[in-house]
C-alpha positions in Angstrom: 0.0 0.0 0.0 1.3 3.4 -0.9 2.2 5.7 1.9 -0.2 8.6 2.5 1.4 11.9 3.1 -0.7 14.8 4.4 0.7 18.3 4.4 -0.6 21.3 6.2 0.7 24.7 7.2 -0.7 26.0 10.4 -0.6 29.5 11.8 1.9 30.2 14.5 0.9 30.2 18.1 1.7 33.1 20.4 2.9 30.7 23.1 5.6 31.0 25.1 27.9 3.1 14.3 24.6 1.8 14.2 22.5 2.6 11.3 20.1 0.1 12.7 16.5 0.1 13.9 17.7 -0.6 17.4 18.8 3.0 17.5 15.2 4.0 17.2 12.7 1.3 18.2 11.9 0.0 21.6 13.6 -3.1 23.0 12.7 -6.7 22.3 10.3 -7.0 25.2 7.8 -5.0 23.1 6.1 -6.6 20.1 6.9 -5.2 16.7 4.5 -6.0 13.8 4.9 -4.4 10.4 2.4 -6.3 8.3 -1.2 -7.2 8.4 -1.1 -10.4 6.4 0.1 -13.6 8.0 1.1 -16.7 6.1 1.1 -20.3 7.2 2.6 -23.1 5.1 0.4 -26.2 4.9 0.8 -29.1 2.5 3.1 -27.1 0.3 0.5 -24.3 0.0 0.3 -21.0 1.9 -2.7 -19.6 3.8 -2.8 -15.9 3.7 -5.1 -13.9 5.9 -5.5 -10.2 5.2 -7.6 -7.3 6.4 -7.7 -3.8 4.9 -10.2 -0.9 5.0 -12.4 0.1 2.1 -10.4 3.3 1.7 -6.8 3.0 0.9 -5.8 5.8 3.2 -8.0 4.4 6.0 -9.1 8.0 7.0 -12.8 8.8 7.7 -14.7 11.5 9.3 -16.5 10.9 12.7 -19.8 9.3 12.1 -18.9 7.8 8.7 -18.9 4.1 8.3 -15.5 2.3 7.8 -15.6 -1.2 6.5 -12.8 -3.7 7.1 -12.5 -6.2 4.2 -11.2 -9.6 5.1 -9.8 -12.1 2.6 -8.3 -15.6 3.0 -6.2 -17.3 0.4 -4.7 -20.7 0.1 -2.0 -20.6 -2.4 -3.4 -18.6 -5.3 -7.0 -19.5 -4.7 -9.5 -17.8 -2.4 -10.9 -19.9 0.5 -14.7 -19.8 0.2 -15.9 -21.8 3.2 -15.4 -21.5 6.9 -15.3 -18.5 9.1 -12.9 -15.9 10.6 -13.1 -14.5 14.1 -12.8 -10.7 14.6 -12.7 -8.2 17.3 -12.7 -4.4 17.1 -11.3 -2.1 19.8 -9.8 1.3 20.5 -6.3 -0.1 21.5 -7.2 -0.1 25.2 -9.4 -3.2 25.4 -8.2 -6.7 24.9 -10.8 -9.4 25.4 -13.7 -8.9 25.5 -14.3 -5.5 24.0 -17.1 -3.2 25.3 -20.5 -3.7 23.8 -20.2 -0.7 21.5 -17.4 -2.4 19.5 -18.2 -5.4 17.4 -16.8 -8.9 17.8 -17.7 -12.3 16.7 -17.4 -14.5 13.6 -17.8 -13.9 9.9 -18.4 -16.4 7.2 -15.9 -16.6 4.4 -17.4 -16.2 1.0 -17.3 -13.4 -1.5 -15.4 -11.5 1.2 -16.0 -10.9 4.8 -17.0 -7.3 5.8 -17.0 -5.7 9.2 -18.4 -2.1 9.4 -17.7 0.2 12.2 -17.8 3.9 13.0 -16.7 6.3 15.8 -18.6 9.4 17.1 -15.3 10.9 18.4 -11.9 11.6 16.8 -9.6 8.6 17.2 -8.6 5.2 15.8 -10.2 1.8 15.8 -8.4 -1.4 15.0 -9.8 -4.7 13.7 -8.0 -7.9 14.6 -9.0 -11.1 12.7 -7.9 -14.7 13.1 -8.5 -18.0 11.3 -7.7 -21.5 12.5 -6.3 -23.6 9.7 -7.5 -27.1 9.2 -4.2 -28.3 10.8 -5.1 -26.0 13.8 -2.4 -23.3 13.8 -4.0 -19.9 14.3 -3.1 -17.1 11.9 -3.9 -13.4 12.5 -4.1 -10.1 10.7 -4.8 -6.5 11.8 -5.9 -3.2 10.2 -6.7 0.2 11.6 -9.1 3.0 10.7 -8.9 6.7 11.7 -11.7 9.0 12.3 -11.1 12.8 12.0 -7.5 12.4 13.2 -6.7 16.1 12.7 -9.3 16.9 15.4 -7.6 14.8 18.1 -6.8 17.1 21.0 -4.5 16.7 24.1 -6.1 14.6 26.8 -5.3 17.2 29.5 -4.2 20.8 29.2 -0.6 21.9 29.7 0.1 22.5 33.4 -0.1 26.2 34.4 3.6 26.3 35.5 4.9 24.1 32.7 7.0 26.9 31.1 8.2 28.2 34.5 9.3 24.8 35.5 11.4 24.2 32.3 12.7 27.7 32.2 14.2 27.0 35.7 15.7 23.7 34.6 17.4 25.4 31.6 18.6 28.3 33.9 20.3 25.7 36.2 21.8 23.9 33.2 23.2 27.2 31.9 25.2 27.5 35.1 27.2 24.4 34.2 30.1 24.9 31.7 30.0 22.6 28.6 33.5 21.2 29.5 33.5 19.5 26.1 35.9 16.6 25.8 36.5 15.6 22.2 38.5 12.5 21.3 39.3 11.9 17.6 37.8 8.7 16.1 39.0 7.1 12.9 36.5 6.8 10.1 36.8 5.4 6.6 35.6 8.5 4.8 38.6 10.8 4.9 36.6 13.8 3.8 35.0 14.1 7.3 36.4 14.2 10.8 34.8 12.3 13.7 35.0 12.7 17.4 33.7 11.0 20.6 32.2 13.9 22.6 31.4 14.1 26.3 29.6 17.2 27.7 28.8 18.1 31.3 25.1 18.2 32.1 22.5 18.1 34.8 20.6 14.9 35.6 23.4 12.7 36.8 24.9 11.8 33.4 26.8 13.7 30.7 25.9 14.1 27.0 27.7 11.3 25.3 27.8 11.1 21.5 29.7 11.0 18.3 30.2 14.3 16.4 31.2 14.6 12.8 31.8 17.4 10.3 33.3 17.9 6.9 36.9 18.7 6.9 37.9 22.3 6.2 34.4 23.6 6.3 34.1 27.4 6.2 32.7 29.4 9.2 29.0 29.8 9.3 28.5 27.3 6.4 26.9 24.2 7.9 23.4 23.3 9.2 23.0 21.1 12.3 21.5 17.7 12.6 21.1 15.9 15.9 20.2 12.2 16.0 18.5 10.8 19.1 17.7 7.3 20.1 14.8 5.0 20.6 14.4 3.1 23.9 17.0 0.6 24.9 20.6 0.8 26.1 23.5 1.1 23.8 26.3 3.2 22.3 25.8 6.3 20.2 26.0 5.7 16.4 29.1 6.8 14.6 27.4 5.8 11.3 24.6 8.3 11.9 27.0 11.1 12.8 29.1 10.4 9.7 26.0 10.3 7.4 25.1 13.8 8.4 28.6 15.1 8.0 28.8 13.4 4.5 25.8 15.5 3.6 27.6 18.7 4.6 26.1 19.1 8.1 27.4 19.5 11.6 26.2 16.1 12.8 25.9 14.5 16.2 24.4 11.3 17.4 23.8 10.9 21.2 22.7 7.9 23.2 19.8 8.4 25.5 21.6 7.7 28.8 24.9 9.5 28.6 26.8 6.2 28.4 30.3 5.7 27.2 30.5 4.9 23.5 32.0 2.0 21.6 32.1 -0.5 24.5 31.7 -4.2 24.0 28.1 -5.5 23.7 28.3 -7.1 27.1 28.8 -3.7 28.7 25.4 -2.5 27.4 23.5 -5.7 27.9 24.5 -5.8 31.6 23.2 -2.3 32.1 20.1 -3.2 30.2 19.4 -6.1 32.5 20.7 -4.4 35.6 21.1 -0.7 36.5 19.0 0.6 33.6 16.3 -2.1 33.6 12.9 -0.3 33.7 14.5 3.2 33.4 11.4 4.9 32.0 9.7 4.5 35.3 12.6 5.7 37.6 11.6 8.5 39.9 8.2 9.0 38.2 6.6 10.1 41.5 8.3 13.5 41.5 9.1 15.9 38.7 12.5 16.6 40.2 13.6 12.9 40.2 11.9 11.4 37.1 14.4 9.9 34.7 13.2 11.8 31.6 14.3 15.1 33.2 18.0 14.4 32.6 17.3 12.9 29.1 15.5 16.0 28.0 18.1 18.4 29.4 20.8 16.5 27.5 19.0 17.5 24.3 19.5 21.2 25.2 23.1 20.6 26.2 23.8 18.8 22.9 22.4 21.8 21.0 24.4 24.2 23.1 27.5 22.4 21.9 26.5 22.2 18.2 25.5 25.9 18.0 28.8 26.9 19.6 30.7 25.5 16.6 32.1 28.2 14.3 30.9 26.3 11.2 27.2 26.5 12.2 25.3 28.5 9.6 23.1 30.2 12.3 20.0 29.0 10.5 19.2 25.3 10.8 19.0 23.0 13.8 17.2 19.7 12.9 16.5 16.9 15.4 15.7 13.4 14.1 14.6 10.2 15.9 12.1 7.4 16.0 10.0 5.9 18.9 11.6 7.3 22.1 13.8 9.3 19.7 10.7 10.7 18.0 9.4 11.8 21.4 12.8 13.4 22.2 12.7 15.3 18.8 9.3 16.7 19.8 10.6 17.7 23.2 13.7 19.4 21.7 11.4 21.5 19.5 9.4 22.7 22.4 12.2 23.0 24.9 14.7 24.8 22.7 13.6 27.5 20.3 16.8 27.1 18.3 15.3 23.9 16.8 14.0 24.7 13.3 13.0 21.2 12.1 11.7 18.0 13.7 11.7 14.6 12.1 9.7 12.4 14.5 8.9 8.8 13.7 6.1 6.9 15.5 6.9 9.1 18.5 6.8 7.8 22.1 6.5 9.8 25.3 3.1 11.2 24.0 -0.3 11.5 25.7 0.8 10.1 29.1 -2.6 11.3 30.4 -4.7 9.6 27.8 -6.3 7.2 30.2 -7.7 10.2 32.2 -10.2 10.6 29.3 -10.5 6.9 28.4 -7.9 7.0 25.6 -4.9 4.8 25.2 -1.6 6.4 26.3 1.7 6.1 24.5 4.9 4.4 25.4 6.1 3.8 28.1 2.6 3.8 29.6 4.2 6.0 32.3 1.1 6.4 34.4 -0.2 3.2 35.9 -3.9 2.5 36.0 -5.4 1.7 39.4 -7.9 -1.1 40.2 -10.8 1.3 39.7 -9.6 1.9 36.1 -8.4 5.4 36.8 -4.8 6.6 36.4 -2.7 7.1 39.4 -3.3 10.7 40.5 0.2 11.5 41.7 2.1 10.1 38.8 -0.4 11.6 36.4 0.4 15.1 37.5 4.1 14.5 37.3 3.8 13.0 33.8 2.2 16.1 32.4 5.5 18.0 32.6 7.2 15.3 30.5 4.6 14.7 27.8 5.9 15.3 24.3 2.4 16.6 23.4 2.8 19.5 25.7 6.3 20.3 24.3 4.8 20.1 20.8 2.5 22.9 21.7 5.5 25.1 22.4 7.3 24.3 19.2 7.5 26.6 16.2 9.7 24.3 14.2 8.7 22.7 10.9 8.1 19.0 11.1 7.6 15.6 9.5 6.0 12.7 11.4 5.3 9.1 10.7 2.4 7.2 12.3 1.4 3.5 12.2 -2.4 2.9 12.3 -2.0 -0.4 14.1 0.9 0.6 16.4 0.1 -0.7 19.9 3.3 0.7 21.4 3.0 4.3 20.3 -0.7 4.3 19.4 -1.7 6.6 16.5 -4.0 8.7 18.6 -1.1 9.7 20.8 1.0 10.6 17.8 -1.8 12.7 16.3 -2.4 14.4 19.7 1.2 15.7 19.4 1.1 16.4 15.6 -2.0 18.6 16.0 -0.2 20.8 18.5 2.7 21.6 16.1 2.4 25.1 14.7 5.1 25.1 12.0 4.8 23.8 8.4 4.3 20.1 8.8 3.5 16.9 7.0 2.6 13.4 8.3 3.2 10.0 6.7 0.2 7.9 7.4 0.9 4.1 7.3 -2.5 2.3 7.6 -0.8 -1.2 7.6 2.2 -0.4 9.8 2.7 -1.1 13.5 5.7 0.1 15.4 8.5 0.4 12.9 10.9 2.7 11.1 11.2 1.2 7.5 13.7 2.4 5.0 11.3 4.6 3.0 10.5 6.6 6.1 14.2 7.1 6.9 14.6 8.3 3.4 11.6 10.6 3.5 12.9 12.1 6.8 16.4 12.8 5.5 15.1 14.3 2.3 12.7 16.5 4.3 15.7 17.8 6.3 17.7 18.5 3.2 14.7 20.4 1.7 14.4 22.4 4.9 18.1 23.3 4.7 17.6 24.5 1.1 14.6 26.6 2.1 16.5 28.2 4.9 19.1 29.4 2.4 22.1 27.6 4.0 25.3 28.4 2.2 
């Protein structure tokens, strides 16, 4: 299915080296699905179950019917007898769904059809399954959106949000950069690379790889900052070098301020030990929550990059996927030097979604109590670290990707952030994508950044 790209320009608001998906996506304990058709080999023939919407872009207005079309093939021939099971939900419910969402069985014939609608902006998904004659169960999933551009934040921005973060940045500014650059060898001799360590608040330094073209003239280069998805690992020398090869001041930082280039065992031990469950560390208090240090490291990295004599003074782009996508949104709202955000299936969005009965994004920071309501104390803290609220403070241009069947960073949470962005923006809608950062999206993001550089008139 072709990607669907929506472009909009919104009026401004008067408010305040691993080139690998592990850099961007969440760790293996989360399920990653990138297709809605599942195959099962049986007697040298393949069963293929597929579900799609009756509109290629899977976008409807509230109140309009959306029909999920289910097909089952065996080899090259349609299966015409039997039945498939289905369940429709809003990403919150598992089994059984509430009465207002359909579930049941549908006979296979000329094509099974399941029609749904929604009275409020949001997303519904349809999960179908079929038990083969040999008993293995195969499954497929599709999503439908209803007036996604009308999805609003689940709770308002805290009254002292700007004051809180202004104070954090003031405290950060009191600390000297104390930049430590160590040259790193790289095959491309037209660029020079460094391991960089920068002093920061939050208990950890900024740790990354920095690369730039050799002999670049002063005030000639835009900035690109690469940020990571969830997990524990080294910064990516490959990412830093890629940006430099495209004539940018390029830096890739890991999310935790960890030393770079260590053996795999070093990071795996941290992942299983000291940093296990890090998204939930200190979440009872806005002064101790883990994300505070992570977010301030974004500002400190930009401090370093903008201090370079080669910076053109025009462009600061931040790019990432999943947790990195959330960080990109945060950077745009926290630091007005950011001019472009490339945010893929962003995490850290809509932490307070459950407060209004909507699914919240990764890492599901706010726990739900036995009465079905979010924990009150953690809910209030989470609002200061919600990428949706930072998006409302950003004036940067942006590109975002969203997967309509993404259970990790649900599409409603992504759109809640997208709709708050006030710069020129575009979104890549992927109706048949779950939590992923495929090659065509990486390409689209990098091309969008290069276009932004050209539009800003970089030398």
